Every structure is written in C-alpha cells, then in structure tokens.
C-alpha positions as CSV (number, residue, x, y, z in Angstrom):
1,M,-0.7,-25.7,-52.2
2,T,0.0,-22.0,-52.9
3,K,3.4,-20.5,-52.4
4,A,2.1,-18.4,-49.5
5,A,0.6,-21.6,-47.8
6,K,4.0,-23.4,-48.2
7,I,5.8,-20.5,-46.6
8,K,3.3,-20.4,-43.7
9,K,3.7,-24.2,-43.2
10,N,7.5,-24.0,-43.3
11,H,7.4,-21.2,-40.8
12,Q,5.2,-23.2,-38.5
13,L,7.5,-26.1,-38.7
14,I,10.5,-23.9,-37.9
15,V,8.7,-22.5,-34.8
16,L,7.7,-26.0,-33.7
17,K,11.2,-27.2,-33.9
18,K,12.6,-24.2,-32.0
19,L,9.9,-24.7,-29.3
20,L,10.8,-28.3,-28.9
21,L,14.5,-27.4,-28.6
22,V,13.9,-24.6,-26.1
23,S,11.5,-26.9,-24.1
24,V,14.3,-29.5,-23.8
25,L,16.7,-26.9,-22.6
26,I,14.2,-25.4,-20.1
27,G,13.3,-28.9,-18.9
28,F,17.0,-29.9,-18.3
29,L,18.0,-26.6,-16.6
30,S,14.9,-26.4,-14.4
31,S,15.1,-30.0,-13.3
32,F,18.8,-29.8,-12.7
33,L,18.3,-26.7,-10.6
34,G,15.5,-28.5,-8.6
35,I,17.5,-31.6,-8.0
36,V,20.6,-29.7,-6.9
37,L,18.6,-27.5,-4.5
38,K,16.7,-30.5,-3.1
39,R,19.8,-32.6,-2.5
40,M,21.8,-29.7,-1.0
41,T,18.9,-28.7,1.3
42,E,18.3,-32.3,2.5
43,Y,22.0,-32.8,3.2
44,Y,22.7,-29.6,5.1
45,E,19.3,-29.5,6.8
46,E,20.1,-32.9,8.4
47,I,23.5,-31.8,9.6
48,F,22.2,-28.5,11.1
49,F,19.2,-30.3,12.7
50,E,21.4,-32.9,14.3
51,R,23.7,-30.1,15.6
52,A,20.7,-28.3,17.1
53,N,19.5,-31.5,18.7
54,S,22.9,-32.0,20.4
55,N,23.0,-28.4,21.6
56,I,19.8,-26.4,22.1
57,L,21.8,-23.2,21.8
58,F,21.7,-23.7,18.0
59,Y,17.9,-23.6,18.1
60,L,18.3,-20.1,19.4
61,I,20.9,-18.8,16.9
62,F,20.2,-20.7,13.7
63,P,16.9,-18.8,12.7
64,F,18.6,-15.4,13.4
65,I,21.6,-16.4,11.3
66,G,19.5,-17.6,8.4
67,L,17.2,-14.6,8.3
68,S,20.1,-12.2,8.7
69,L,22.1,-13.8,5.9
70,I,19.0,-13.6,3.6
71,Y,18.6,-9.9,4.4
72,L,22.2,-9.0,3.9
73,L,22.3,-10.8,0.5
74,R,19.1,-9.0,-0.5
75,Q,20.6,-5.7,0.4
76,Y,24.1,-6.0,-1.0
77,L,24.2,-8.8,-3.6
78,F,20.7,-8.4,-5.1
79,K,20.6,-4.6,-4.7
80,K,17.6,-4.4,-2.4
81,K,15.4,-6.2,-4.9
82,E,12.5,-8.0,-3.3
83,N,11.3,-11.6,-3.8
84,K,7.5,-11.7,-3.8
85,G,7.3,-15.5,-4.4
86,I,5.0,-17.1,-6.8
87,K,2.9,-13.9,-7.2
88,E,5.8,-12.7,-9.4
89,V,5.1,-15.6,-11.7
90,F,1.4,-14.7,-11.9
91,E,2.3,-11.0,-12.6
92,S,4.6,-12.1,-15.4
93,T,2.1,-14.4,-17.1
94,E,-0.7,-11.9,-16.9
95,S,1.3,-9.0,-18.3
96,K,3.1,-8.7,-21.7
97,R,5.5,-6.1,-20.3
98,K,6.5,-7.7,-16.9
99,N,9.2,-10.4,-17.1
100,L,11.0,-12.4,-14.5
101,P,14.5,-10.9,-14.2
102,N,17.6,-13.2,-14.3
103,Y,18.5,-12.6,-10.7
104,K,15.4,-14.5,-9.5
105,I,17.2,-17.7,-10.3
106,P,20.2,-17.3,-7.8
107,S,18.2,-15.3,-5.3
108,H,15.4,-17.8,-4.8
109,F,17.9,-20.7,-5.0
110,I,20.1,-19.2,-2.2
111,N,17.3,-17.8,-0.1
112,G,15.2,-21.0,-0.2
113,F,18.3,-23.0,0.8
114,L,19.3,-20.7,3.7
115,T,15.7,-20.5,5.0
116,V,15.2,-24.2,5.4
117,V,18.7,-25.3,6.6
118,F,18.7,-22.7,9.3
119,G,15.3,-23.9,10.6
120,G,12.8,-21.7,8.8
121,S,9.5,-23.7,8.9
122,T,8.7,-23.8,5.2
123,G,10.1,-25.6,2.1
124,I,12.1,-25.1,-1.1
125,E,9.2,-25.9,-3.4
126,I,8.1,-22.3,-4.2
127,S,11.7,-21.2,-4.3
128,T,12.2,-23.9,-7.0
129,V,9.0,-22.9,-8.8
130,V,10.0,-19.2,-9.1
131,A,13.6,-20.0,-10.1
132,S,12.5,-22.5,-12.7
133,A,9.8,-20.2,-14.0
134,T,12.5,-17.6,-14.5
135,I,14.4,-20.0,-16.7
136,G,11.4,-20.3,-18.9
137,S,10.9,-16.5,-18.8
138,V,14.5,-15.8,-19.8
139,A,14.2,-18.3,-22.7
140,Q,11.2,-16.6,-24.1
141,Q,13.0,-13.2,-24.1
142,K,15.9,-14.5,-26.3
143,K,14.0,-14.8,-29.6
144,N,11.1,-12.7,-30.9
145,I,9.3,-15.8,-32.1
146,F,9.0,-17.0,-28.5
147,R,7.4,-13.7,-27.1
148,Q,3.9,-14.9,-27.7
149,Y,4.6,-18.2,-25.9
150,K,5.7,-16.6,-22.6
151,T,3.2,-18.3,-20.4
152,E,3.8,-21.7,-22.0
153,L,7.6,-21.5,-21.6
154,I,7.2,-20.3,-18.0
155,C,4.9,-23.2,-17.3
156,A,7.5,-25.6,-18.9
157,G,10.0,-24.4,-16.3
158,V,7.6,-24.7,-13.5
159,A,6.4,-28.1,-14.5
160,A,10.0,-29.4,-14.8
161,G,10.9,-28.0,-11.4
162,V,8.0,-29.6,-9.6
163,T,8.7,-32.9,-11.4
164,A,12.3,-32.8,-10.2
165,L,11.2,-32.2,-6.6
166,F,8.5,-34.9,-6.4
167,G,9.3,-37.3,-9.2
168,S,5.9,-37.0,-10.9
169,P,5.6,-35.6,-14.4
170,L,1.8,-35.5,-14.0
171,A,2.0,-33.5,-10.8
172,G,4.4,-31.1,-12.6
173,L,2.2,-30.7,-15.6
174,L,-1.0,-30.3,-13.5
175,F,0.5,-27.8,-11.2
176,A,1.5,-25.6,-14.1
177,Y,-2.1,-25.9,-15.4
178,E,-4.1,-25.6,-12.1
179,V,-2.0,-23.0,-10.4
180,V,-0.2,-21.0,-13.1
181,S,-1.7,-21.2,-16.5
182,K,-5.4,-22.2,-15.8
183,K,-5.8,-23.0,-19.5
184,I,-4.6,-25.6,-21.9
185,T,-3.4,-24.9,-25.4
186,Q,-1.6,-27.1,-27.9
187,T,1.6,-25.1,-27.2
188,F,1.2,-25.5,-23.4
189,L,0.8,-29.3,-23.8
190,L,3.8,-29.5,-26.1
191,T,6.3,-27.4,-24.0
192,T,5.3,-28.7,-20.6
193,T,5.1,-32.4,-21.7
194,V,8.6,-32.1,-23.3
195,A,10.0,-30.4,-20.2
196,V,8.6,-32.8,-17.7
197,M,9.8,-35.8,-19.7
198,I,13.3,-34.4,-19.7
199,A,13.0,-33.8,-15.9
200,F,11.7,-37.4,-15.3
201,G,14.4,-38.8,-17.5
202,L,17.0,-37.0,-15.5
203,L,15.5,-38.4,-12.3
204,H,15.6,-41.9,-13.7
205,L,19.2,-41.5,-14.6
206,I,20.2,-40.6,-11.0
207,D,17.8,-43.2,-9.6
208,E,16.0,-40.8,-7.3
209,A,14.0,-42.6,-4.6
210,P,10.4,-41.6,-3.4
211,L,10.5,-39.1,-0.5
212,F,8.3,-41.3,1.7
213,A,8.3,-45.1,1.4
214,I,4.9,-45.9,2.9
215,P,3.8,-49.6,2.9
216,I,0.1,-49.2,2.1
217,K,-1.6,-52.5,1.5
218,T,-5.4,-51.8,1.3
219,W,-8.3,-49.6,2.3
220,H,-11.9,-50.5,3.3
221,L,-15.2,-49.2,2.1
222,K,-16.4,-48.9,5.7
223,A,-13.8,-46.1,6.1
224,I,-15.4,-43.8,3.5
225,P,-17.5,-41.8,6.1
226,Y,-14.2,-41.2,8.0
227,F,-12.5,-40.1,4.7
228,I,-15.3,-37.6,4.2
229,L,-14.8,-36.2,7.7
230,L,-11.0,-36.0,7.1
231,G,-11.6,-34.1,3.9
232,I,-13.8,-31.5,5.7
233,I,-11.4,-31.1,8.6
234,A,-8.4,-30.7,6.2
235,G,-10.3,-28.0,4.3
236,L,-11.0,-26.2,7.5
237,H,-7.4,-26.4,8.6
238,S,-6.1,-25.2,5.2
239,V,-8.2,-22.0,5.7
240,Y,-6.6,-21.6,9.1
241,L,-3.2,-21.9,7.4
242,T,-4.0,-19.4,4.6
243,K,-5.6,-16.8,6.9
244,T,-2.7,-17.2,9.4
245,V,-0.1,-16.5,6.7
246,L,-2.0,-13.5,5.4
247,F,-2.6,-12.1,9.0
248,V,1.0,-12.5,10.2
249,K,2.5,-11.1,6.9
250,N,0.2,-8.1,7.2
251,H,1.2,-7.3,10.8
252,F,4.9,-7.9,10.2
253,S,4.8,-5.5,7.2
254,K,4.0,-2.7,9.7
255,I,7.4,-3.2,11.4
256,N,9.4,-0.7,9.3
257,T,12.9,-1.7,10.7
258,P,14.2,-4.9,9.1
259,F,16.4,-5.6,12.1
260,Y,13.4,-5.7,14.4
261,R,11.5,-8.0,12.0
262,I,14.4,-10.4,12.0
263,V,14.9,-10.3,15.8
264,I,11.2,-10.7,16.6
265,G,10.6,-13.4,13.9
266,S,13.7,-15.4,14.8
267,S,13.0,-15.2,18.5
268,L,9.5,-16.6,18.0
269,L,10.7,-19.2,15.6
270,S,13.5,-20.3,18.1
271,L,11.0,-20.6,20.9
272,A,8.7,-22.8,18.8
273,L,11.6,-25.0,17.7
274,L,12.7,-25.5,21.3
275,L,9.2,-26.7,22.3
276,F,8.7,-28.8,19.2
277,P,11.8,-29.7,17.1
278,Q,9.5,-31.3,14.6
279,L,8.8,-27.8,13.2
280,Y,12.4,-27.4,12.1
281,G,12.8,-26.8,8.3
282,E,10.6,-28.6,5.9
283,G,9.5,-31.1,8.5
284,Y,9.9,-34.1,6.3
285,H,12.2,-35.7,9.0
286,A,9.2,-35.5,11.4
287,I,6.9,-37.1,8.8
288,K,9.3,-40.0,8.3
289,T,9.5,-40.5,12.1
290,I,5.8,-40.7,12.6
291,I,5.4,-43.0,9.6
292,H,7.7,-45.6,11.2
293,S,6.1,-45.3,14.7
294,T,2.4,-45.5,13.8
295,N,2.1,-49.2,14.6
296,Q,2.7,-48.4,18.3
297,S,0.5,-45.3,18.4
298,L,-2.3,-45.1,20.8
299,L,-4.1,-41.8,21.6
300,T,-3.0,-40.6,25.0
301,I,-3.6,-37.2,26.6
302,S,0.0,-36.1,26.2
303,L,0.2,-37.3,22.6
304,G,-3.1,-35.7,21.7
305,L,-2.1,-32.3,23.2
306,S,1.3,-32.5,21.4
307,L,-0.4,-33.2,18.1
308,I,-2.9,-30.4,18.6
309,A,-0.1,-27.9,19.5
310,I,1.9,-28.9,16.5
311,L,-1.1,-28.5,14.2
312,L,-1.9,-25.1,15.6
313,L,1.8,-23.9,15.7
314,K,2.9,-25.0,12.3
315,P,0.9,-22.4,10.3
316,I,2.1,-19.7,12.8
317,V,5.8,-20.5,12.5
318,T,5.5,-20.9,8.7
319,S,3.9,-17.4,8.6
320,I,6.6,-15.9,10.9
321,T,9.3,-17.4,8.7
322,L,7.9,-15.9,5.6
323,A,7.0,-12.6,7.2
324,S,10.5,-12.2,8.6
325,G,12.1,-12.4,5.2
326,G,12.4,-16.2,4.7
327,D,11.8,-17.7,1.2
328,G,9.2,-20.4,0.6
329,G,5.6,-21.1,0.5
330,V,2.9,-23.4,1.9
331,F,3.8,-26.6,-0.2
332,A,5.9,-28.4,2.4
333,P,3.9,-27.0,5.4
334,S,0.7,-28.4,3.8
335,L,2.2,-31.9,3.5
336,F,3.5,-31.6,7.1
337,I,0.2,-30.5,8.5
338,G,-1.7,-33.1,6.5
339,A,0.5,-36.0,7.8
340,F,0.0,-34.9,11.4
341,L,-3.7,-34.1,10.9
342,G,-4.2,-37.5,9.4
343,L,-2.4,-39.1,12.3
344,F,-4.4,-37.2,14.9
345,T,-7.8,-37.8,13.2
346,A,-7.1,-41.5,12.7
347,L,-6.1,-41.9,16.4
348,S,-9.2,-40.0,17.5
349,F,-11.5,-42.1,15.3
350,N,-10.0,-45.3,16.6
351,H,-10.1,-44.1,20.3
352,F,-13.5,-42.5,20.5
353,F,-15.5,-44.4,17.8
354,D,-13.6,-47.7,17.7
355,S,-13.4,-47.3,13.9
356,D,-10.3,-49.4,13.4
357,V,-9.1,-47.1,10.5
358,I,-5.6,-47.6,9.1
359,I,-3.5,-44.8,10.4
360,L,-0.9,-44.8,7.6
361,N,-3.7,-44.4,5.1
362,F,-5.0,-41.3,6.9
363,M,-1.6,-39.7,7.0
364,V,-1.3,-40.0,3.2
365,L,-4.9,-38.8,2.7
366,G,-4.2,-35.9,5.0
367,M,-1.2,-34.8,3.1
368,A,-3.1,-34.8,-0.2
369,A,-6.2,-33.1,1.3
370,V,-4.5,-30.2,3.0
371,L,-2.3,-29.6,0.0
372,S,-5.3,-29.7,-2.4
373,A,-7.2,-27.1,-0.3
374,S,-4.2,-24.9,0.4
375,I,-3.2,-24.4,-3.3
376,Q,-6.6,-25.1,-4.8
377,A,-5.2,-27.8,-7.0
378,P,-6.8,-31.2,-6.3
379,L,-5.3,-33.1,-9.3
380,T,-1.8,-31.8,-8.5
381,A,-2.2,-32.9,-4.9
382,L,-3.5,-36.3,-6.0
383,F,-0.6,-37.3,-8.3
384,L,2.0,-35.6,-6.2
385,T,1.0,-37.6,-3.1
386,L,0.9,-40.8,-5.1
387,S,4.4,-40.2,-6.4
388,L,5.7,-39.3,-2.9
389,T,4.6,-42.6,-1.5
390,N,5.1,-44.6,-4.7
391,N,1.8,-46.4,-4.1
392,Y,-1.4,-46.1,-6.1
393,I,-3.7,-48.2,-3.9
394,L,-5.3,-45.1,-2.4
395,F,-6.0,-43.4,-5.7
396,L,-9.8,-43.2,-5.3
397,P,-9.8,-42.2,-1.5
398,I,-7.2,-39.5,-2.3
399,L,-9.2,-38.2,-5.2
400,M,-12.2,-38.0,-2.9
401,V,-10.6,-36.2,0.0
402,C,-8.8,-33.8,-2.3
403,Y,-12.1,-32.5,-3.8
404,I,-13.9,-32.5,-0.5
405,A,-11.1,-30.5,1.1
406,Q,-10.8,-28.1,-1.8
407,T,-14.6,-27.5,-1.9
408,T,-14.8,-27.0,1.9
409,A,-12.0,-24.5,1.8
410,K,-13.3,-22.6,-1.2
411,I,-16.7,-22.2,0.4
412,I,-15.3,-20.7,3.5
413,F,-12.5,-18.6,1.9
414,P,-12.1,-18.6,-1.9
415,Y,-8.5,-17.6,-1.9
416,T,-5.1,-19.1,-1.5
417,V,-1.9,-17.5,-0.1
418,Y,-0.9,-17.0,-3.7
419,S,-4.1,-15.7,-5.1
420,F,-5.3,-13.3,-2.4
421,I,-4.9,-9.6,-3.2
422,P,-5.1,-7.3,-0.2
423,N,-7.5,-4.4,-0.3
424,T,-5.4,-1.3,0.0
425,T,-8.3,1.2,-0.2
426,K,-9.3,2.9,3.0
C-alpha cells in the first residue's frame, strides 16, 4: 500500500469514527427531546382535557389562550421568525446554503406542546421531527468534515425523534428515508441506524409502553375484499384531509391581522370541541376509548351520524389549528381519522352486508392506511402501526391496505401537505 493510500484510509477511518460519535450524540439528544415532549404533552393534555370536561367554559378559552401564547412567543421570544414545519427540513436538505437555525429546537418544542395541551387538533410529531432534525443540522455545522453529510445527519435526528415517539426503530429509519432523504447511501444507513438504536435503547431503559394495547388475535381470508375497500376509502379520505389543510391555510393566509386569525380560528375550534370533545388535542384519548368499547358497538343512526361528523370535522379543525398559528402536522390526525374510519367502515360492513369483520382489526388497518396515504410512506405506516399496537398478526393486511391507500391517493392527488408547492404565478 502506498503512503497516499494509507493516508486516505486513515482519513476515512477518522471520519467514520467521528460520524459514529456524532450519530450517538444526535440519537441521544433527539430521542431525549422526543420522550420529554411526549410525556409532558400527555400529562398536561390529560389535565387540561379533564378540566374542560368539567367546565365547558374551558373549551371556549383554551384554544384562544394556546394560539395567543404561541403568537406572543413568536413575536417577542423568537423575534418574529416563522415556523414552516417539515418544509424547512426539505429546504435544508435540498440546499447547501440553507441550514436549520438553533432556535427551531425550542420554538417547535414549546409551540407543539402549547398547541396540543390547549386543544389544538393536531399532534407533536412534526414538531418533534423538525426539532430533532435541527439537532442533526446543528451537528453537521460544527465540523467541516460533516458538511457533506448534512442530509444524513438531519435524517439521523429525524429517525431518532420518530423512534422515541412511537417505539419503532424501523419506523424511524423508514420515515427518514421515505419522507426526507428519498435515497439510501452507506452513510445514511450508518448514521440513522446508530441514532435509532440509541433512541430505542433509551426507550428500553425507561420501559416505555406501546401507545395502544390492542388485543388482536386473528384475521380471516374472507375479509380481504373488505380490506381492499377500506384501503380505497382511506386513500380518498386522505386526499380530503390534504386538500382541506391546503385550502384552509390558503384562505387564512389572506387574513392579514394576526389577532383576527387567532380569534376566528380559536372560535371555530372551540365550537367544534364543544360539539365533539373527541377532537381535543392529539385525539389519542378518543382512540383508546373506542378501542375499549368496540365489543358493544352496533351501528345506530345516532352513532353513524356522529362518526361521519367526526370524520368530516377532524380535517377541518386540524387545518384551522395549523392555519391559525398552531404547530404540528397530519401525523396524529391521520391516526385519529384512520381509527374512526376503520370503526365506521367495519360497523357499516357488518350492518349492511352481514360481513362479520373484526372491528378492532379495521381500526388498526384504518390508522395505517390513512397515515400511509397522507404522508405517502407505506412502509413507515406499516411498522409504526405495528409498534403502536405491539402486535404483528396483521402484518400482511396492513401492508396491503397501506399500498392500496397510497396508490389511490396518489392517483387522485399526487401531493402531500408537506410536498405541495402552491403556484404563485398569476
């Protein structure tokens, strides 16, 4: 081996060691941030939600307080700097010059927390993704040798953050690939794998339980035609969700006075929460409630109308939350919609076609299908849903509905909330 070759090999080993170390650091910080935000949000959301249930006045004032606090913090603490959500991550990975500034970590952490605990009908997932992506972005700016690995280190942060929220290293790694990077390199595999393993190890140390404990026992081949129908319906509803978010954001952006945006948005959100408290915050409390009540569920006119109203309203109140200044995305809303859509379609199939399908199975399949179509990431949706339920019996049906839903949505509208770029030309 020549001297030049030895120097090159030694340099590569040095870079590799430094990448491993920085990936460990990114994985720990991102997962720690995700776990803290998740636990804080769950704890205070439950307290605030119970308070609102005991006195409906809080349904009227909580959304206004939350959106106002976010606006004031943005104006005075973060110096009027906007949060564009996950699009900022895309802009950073696609440009050598644009980086995610440090303030994105506290701003998305705080704003995501305030949005959900005060009733904003979204989730902390995208807030966590952007904050953890910023950790990766900051790390790559510290040393010149990391500059060429900006996308890989950002993806490491994203993957660790998603792993921390949902307890699935595969879901974290696949989300970083399907949504952010869209390509696999050796460095991508190295950094993201190390980061998600650190995140998963941290979760194991604190003994984090699955979000939903669903007792799934079996599924039947005769239900496959109904799975296909559910996948198509989920794809259609995801398009409705995407277009609603884009439509409402576009119209709210025409309201030039922030105070009016907050008043209009919080008023509409409060009205929706008064009618359907299930729409409060992430909505995971509502999913847990219907999971434990499905054995007694029969389709009645009142139940059917309530489920239809919730399915139609959820995309609207999510859109209003985001358009009024709330922080978040369509991750949690997709899971919420999917669970209720699965419940409604299963009850409908059993009532009208005497299909005898398993309702719990359809709720899980619905969550996976709507998420897959909404973010155009079927493999992420597959493993994320499996980890949420801690049950792998439905692996093949979930894989089927994820691809059917994604394909259906893509044929109708080939964009997500994150990938759509408005046409500003006249």
